[in-house]
VMD Tcl script that draws the C-alpha trace (Angstrom):
set ca {
  {-28.32 -20.85 -39.07}
  {-31.19 -19.46 -37.00}
  {-29.78 -17.15 -34.34}
  {-32.25 -18.31 -31.71}
  {-30.88 -21.85 -32.07}
  {-27.74 -20.86 -30.18}
  {-27.79 -21.62 -26.45}
  {-25.86 -18.39 -25.77}
  {-26.48 -14.68 -26.24}
  {-25.22 -13.48 -29.63}
  {-24.30 -10.07 -31.04}
  {-26.92 -8.12 -32.95}
  {-26.85 -8.64 -36.73}
  {-23.99 -6.62 -38.22}
  {-22.47 -5.82 -34.82}
  {-18.88 -6.59 -33.94}
  {-18.18 -9.90 -32.21}
  {-16.29 -9.59 -28.93}
  {-13.81 -12.44 -28.45}
  {-11.75 -13.00 -25.30}
  {-8.50 -14.92 -25.71}
  {-7.34 -16.54 -22.46}
  {-3.84 -17.89 -21.92}
  {-0.24 -17.39 -20.87}
  {0.90 -14.17 -22.59}
  {4.49 -15.35 -23.08}
  {3.34 -18.35 -25.08}
  {0.14 -17.29 -26.78}
  {0.09 -13.51 -27.30}
  {1.81 -13.97 -30.72}
  {-1.08 -16.17 -31.87}
  {-4.13 -14.01 -31.15}
  {-5.66 -10.91 -32.68}
  {-4.23 -7.78 -31.08}
  {-6.44 -5.40 -33.10}
  {-9.99 -5.62 -34.48}
  {-10.25 -7.51 -37.77}
  {-12.82 -9.49 -39.70}
  {-15.67 -8.25 -37.52}
  {-13.94 -9.37 -34.30}
  {-13.04 -7.06 -31.42}
  {-10.44 -8.97 -29.38}
  {-9.39 -8.85 -25.75}
  {-6.52 -10.80 -24.21}
  {-7.00 -12.12 -20.67}
  {-3.77 -13.38 -19.11}
  {-4.03 -16.73 -17.34}
  {-0.81 -18.58 -16.60}
  {-2.14 -21.73 -14.99}
  {-3.94 -23.28 -12.06}
  {-2.02 -21.11 -9.56}
  {-3.54 -17.93 -11.01}
  {-6.54 -16.29 -9.36}
  {-9.68 -17.77 -10.90}
  {-11.82 -14.98 -9.47}
  {-9.63 -12.45 -11.28}
  {-10.07 -14.45 -14.49}
  {-13.84 -14.43 -14.10}
  {-13.84 -10.70 -13.33}
  {-11.80 -10.01 -16.45}
  {-14.23 -12.04 -18.55}
  {-17.19 -10.18 -17.05}
  {-15.50 -6.90 -17.97}
  {-14.80 -8.11 -21.52}
  {-18.39 -9.38 -21.90}
  {-17.38 -11.67 -24.79}
  {-19.61 -13.33 -27.34}
  {-17.02 -16.15 -27.57}
  {-13.98 -17.25 -25.56}
  {-10.80 -18.97 -26.77}
  {-8.80 -20.69 -24.01}
  {-5.27 -21.91 -24.69}
  {-4.39 -25.05 -22.71}
  {-7.86 -25.51 -21.19}
  {-6.52 -28.43 -19.17}
  {-4.93 -25.80 -16.89}
  {-8.30 -24.30 -15.97}
  {-9.60 -25.30 -12.53}
  {-12.88 -27.21 -12.52}
  {-15.81 -24.88 -12.95}
  {-13.67 -21.93 -14.02}
  {-15.97 -21.16 -16.98}
  {-19.22 -21.67 -15.08}
  {-21.42 -18.65 -15.58}
  {-19.67 -17.50 -18.76}
  {-22.60 -17.04 -21.14}
  {-20.62 -17.54 -24.35}
  {-19.30 -20.54 -26.25}
  {-15.82 -21.55 -25.11}
  {-13.36 -23.22 -27.48}
  {-10.26 -24.71 -25.89}
  {-6.97 -25.06 -27.75}
  {-4.66 -27.89 -26.70}
  {-1.12 -27.31 -27.86}
  {0.99 -30.23 -26.68}
  {1.65 -33.48 -28.63}
  {0.15 -36.72 -27.28}
  {0.93 -40.43 -27.69}
  {0.11 -42.04 -31.03}
  {0.46 -45.62 -32.27}
  {3.15 -44.78 -34.82}
  {5.09 -42.47 -32.50}
  {7.95 -43.75 -30.43}
  {6.95 -43.76 -26.73}
  {8.25 -40.81 -24.75}
  {7.65 -39.56 -21.17}
  {6.68 -36.13 -22.53}
  {3.79 -37.61 -24.50}
  {2.62 -39.52 -21.45}
  {2.87 -36.40 -19.25}
  {0.89 -34.32 -21.73}
  {-1.80 -36.99 -21.90}
  {-2.03 -37.15 -18.10}
  {-2.38 -33.36 -17.94}
  {-5.13 -33.38 -20.56}
  {-6.88 -36.14 -18.62}
  {-7.42 -33.63 -15.79}
  {-9.52 -31.30 -17.97}
  {-12.98 -30.33 -16.82}
  {-15.06 -30.94 -19.95}
  {-17.68 -28.64 -18.48}
  {-15.39 -25.69 -19.13}
  {-15.46 -26.03 -22.93}
  {-17.98 -26.40 -25.73}
  {-15.45 -27.40 -28.38}
  {-11.72 -28.16 -28.47}
  {-9.08 -27.55 -31.15}
  {-5.79 -29.42 -31.20}
  {-2.67 -27.78 -32.61}
  {-1.19 -31.24 -33.25}
  {-3.24 -33.18 -35.79}
  {-1.29 -36.36 -35.00}
  {-2.77 -36.26 -31.49}
  {-6.36 -36.50 -32.74}
  {-7.19 -40.02 -31.59}
  {-5.71 -39.58 -28.12}
  {-7.37 -36.19 -27.57}
  {-10.77 -37.20 -28.95}
  {-11.14 -39.76 -26.17}
  {-10.89 -37.03 -23.52}
  {-12.39 -33.81 -24.92}
  {-15.12 -32.64 -27.34}
  {-12.57 -32.42 -30.15}
  {-13.67 -30.28 -33.07}
  {-10.77 -29.55 -35.44}
  {-6.99 -29.52 -35.83}
  {-5.00 -26.50 -36.97}
  {-1.71 -24.72 -36.23}
  {-1.80 -21.60 -34.10}
  {-2.23 -18.48 -36.27}
  {0.11 -15.47 -36.19}
  {-0.87 -12.00 -34.99}
  {-0.85 -9.68 -38.00}
  {1.37 -7.15 -36.24}
  {4.29 -9.62 -36.48}
  {4.30 -9.81 -40.28}
  {7.28 -8.18 -42.03}
  {8.13 -8.18 -45.74}
  {11.30 -10.24 -46.42}
  {14.39 -8.11 -47.01}
  {17.87 -8.76 -48.29}
  {19.87 -11.02 -45.95}
  {22.53 -9.20 -43.95}
  {26.19 -10.16 -44.21}
  {26.82 -11.94 -41.98}
  {23.24 -13.12 -41.50}
  {21.80 -12.71 -38.01}
  {20.44 -16.05 -36.82}
  {18.41 -16.45 -33.63}
  {16.81 -19.19 -31.55}
  {13.72 -18.57 -29.40}
  {12.79 -21.28 -26.91}
  {13.32 -22.40 -23.34}
  {16.50 -24.29 -22.59}
  {16.58 -28.10 -22.63}
  {19.43 -30.60 -22.82}
  {18.63 -31.43 -26.45}
  {18.52 -27.79 -27.47}
  {21.75 -26.91 -25.70}
  {23.54 -29.87 -27.28}
  {22.29 -28.79 -30.69}
  {23.31 -25.15 -30.22}
  {26.59 -25.30 -28.32}
  {28.86 -25.64 -31.37}
  {26.97 -22.97 -33.31}
  {27.13 -20.56 -30.40}
  {30.91 -20.92 -30.39}
  {31.21 -20.41 -34.15}
  {28.70 -17.58 -34.62}
  {26.92 -14.76 -32.86}
  {23.73 -16.74 -32.29}
  {21.46 -15.23 -29.61}
  {19.34 -17.71 -27.68}
  {16.22 -16.17 -26.13}
  {15.46 -18.77 -23.50}
  {12.67 -16.77 -21.90}
  {9.62 -16.09 -24.02}
  {9.39 -12.66 -25.59}
  {6.27 -10.52 -25.75}
  {5.22 -7.10 -26.95}
  {7.77 -4.62 -28.30}
  {10.68 -6.80 -27.19}
  {9.44 -9.65 -29.39}
  {8.85 -7.33 -32.35}
  {12.33 -5.82 -32.00}
  {13.95 -9.26 -31.84}
  {12.11 -10.51 -34.92}
  {12.85 -7.30 -36.81}
  {16.59 -7.68 -36.26}
  {16.90 -11.29 -37.47}
  {17.41 -12.85 -40.91}
  {17.13 -16.52 -39.99}
  {15.76 -18.60 -37.12}
  {16.35 -22.12 -35.86}
  {13.58 -24.43 -34.71}
  {14.73 -27.21 -32.37}
  {12.29 -29.45 -30.53}
  {12.38 -29.52 -26.76}
  {13.34 -33.18 -26.68}
  {15.25 -35.24 -29.22}
  {12.54 -37.81 -29.90}
  {9.50 -35.55 -29.49}
  {8.23 -34.31 -32.83}
  {5.38 -31.89 -33.44}
  {4.59 -28.72 -35.33}
  {6.17 -25.89 -33.34}
  {3.83 -22.92 -33.58}
  {6.68 -20.41 -33.52}
  {7.82 -21.63 -36.94}
  {4.95 -19.65 -38.48}
  {5.88 -16.57 -36.43}
  {9.40 -16.68 -37.88}
  {8.09 -17.17 -41.41}
  {5.69 -14.27 -40.94}
  {8.61 -12.08 -39.83}
  {10.41 -12.84 -43.09}
  {12.98 -15.20 -41.59}
  {14.59 -18.21 -43.18}
  {13.62 -21.13 -40.92}
  {16.02 -24.03 -40.42}
  {14.05 -26.63 -38.51}
  {14.14 -30.15 -37.17}
  {11.52 -32.47 -38.67}
  {7.99 -31.06 -38.35}
  {5.05 -33.44 -37.84}
  {2.58 -32.62 -39.26}
  {3.75 -30.07 -41.82}
  {0.40 -28.22 -42.17}
  {1.15 -27.51 -45.80}
  {4.73 -26.34 -45.41}
  {7.09 -27.98 -47.90}
  {10.66 -28.79 -46.84}
  {13.18 -27.36 -49.25}
  {10.61 -24.90 -50.59}
  {9.20 -23.10 -47.52}
  {11.64 -24.18 -44.79}
  {15.02 -25.90 -44.60}
  {14.43 -29.16 -42.71}
  {17.28 -31.06 -41.03}
  {17.46 -34.57 -39.63}
  {19.91 -34.04 -36.76}
  {22.23 -31.52 -35.12}
  {25.05 -32.32 -37.55}
  {22.92 -31.35 -40.53}
  {21.75 -28.30 -38.59}
  {25.38 -27.28 -38.13}
  {26.03 -27.78 -41.85}
  {23.08 -25.65 -42.96}
  {23.97 -22.76 -40.64}
  {27.57 -22.81 -41.88}
  {26.33 -22.82 -45.48}
  {24.09 -19.85 -44.73}
  {27.00 -17.85 -43.32}
  {29.26 -18.72 -46.24}
  {26.59 -17.81 -48.84}
  {23.97 -15.62 -47.11}
  {21.60 -15.43 -50.07}
  {21.62 -19.13 -50.98}
  {18.24 -19.79 -49.36}
  {16.53 -16.50 -50.24}
  {13.95 -18.23 -52.45}
  {13.01 -20.53 -49.55}
  {12.73 -17.60 -47.18}
  {10.52 -15.57 -49.52}
  {8.25 -18.50 -50.37}
  {7.97 -19.50 -46.71}
  {6.85 -15.98 -45.87}
  {4.18 -16.02 -48.55}
  {2.97 -19.44 -47.34}
  {2.68 -18.05 -43.80}
  {0.19 -15.39 -44.89}
  {-2.62 -17.92 -45.00}
  {-2.15 -18.34 -41.23}
  {-2.63 -14.65 -40.36}
  {-4.81 -14.26 -37.27}
  {-7.06 -11.77 -39.09}
  {-7.95 -14.52 -41.57}
  {-8.10 -17.54 -39.27}
  {-9.86 -16.42 -36.09}
  {-12.92 -14.80 -37.76}
  {-13.54 -18.06 -39.67}
  {-13.05 -20.16 -36.54}
  {-15.44 -18.05 -34.45}
  {-18.06 -18.01 -37.22}
  {-17.80 -21.79 -37.54}
  {-18.02 -22.12 -33.74}
  {-21.36 -20.29 -33.63}
  {-22.68 -22.37 -36.51}
  {-21.50 -25.67 -35.04}
  {-22.93 -25.03 -31.58}
  {-26.22 -23.93 -33.14}
  {-26.38 -27.09 -35.28}
  {-25.15 -29.69 -32.80}
  {-25.60 -28.14 -29.37}
  {-23.20 -28.54 -26.47}
  {-22.75 -30.58 -23.30}
  {-21.17 -27.72 -21.37}
  {-22.77 -27.08 -18.00}
  {-23.27 -23.34 -18.44}
  {-24.97 -23.51 -21.83}
  {-28.09 -21.38 -21.75}
}
mol new
graphics top color blue
foreach p $ca { graphics top sphere $p radius 0.5 }
foreach p [lrange $ca 0 end-1] q [lrange $ca 1 end] { graphics top cylinder $p $q radius 0.2 }
display resetview
């Protein structure tokens, strides 16, 4: 790659690469780099959606002076929000979209409508966190690759012996499907439900105190790969999850305990409490599998590939050059 082929300013050879991560902190802070690693010096710029101050976003990016920008949910950016940002911008879409072999669902249609509002001029490349959405997304954005969201290295914990009784948690906003799945378990066990997203020390403390975690989709018939599954695995938790699509290399029965419905979920949690160490091999293997998704490994490769791809194939973004 010849450096002068890039349409953007680049760091000097051997210098650190400044990367600005833009997104809602409650949802995406666990998936970025919080400390320098792999030649990247990160900065996190909070942006919660179209109601946020775009001028404040631009000012924060000017202050960060990034060589590359990663924007989570770029469809939420107002038109022209990235104009004047002299760095390649990669958007990350996180929501599942309609697919021919998926059962129709209003959530898929809503997500597709939201993505249809994206200003393509804000991004050079786009990543989807749901590989099954590739065809639908590729028609709307300059789609580049599919991958799950990585896990910030600070959230990794070595698996430890399961407590007796095991402490099981659920992290996720409240929906009818989730409440129906949890109500019986909440009556039978001390099962904290963190309905509001956790960040910072509060998140770390919550993960540190748990042995197992449940993953329940927001809606009964909506299936995807929930990014927080990897956070739980990184924290050394046993993960009992509804069906994941795609699996991104995780193997049910070996890395996670996968259940087909709320009745099987109830059974597995009861089994865990009766024999707390019965799934220890799954928990330990799942943690080791999660290490390939560490942010310090993933983001430096992604940013390096981004520079190379833009240099080789150019970009249609308005602000390029």
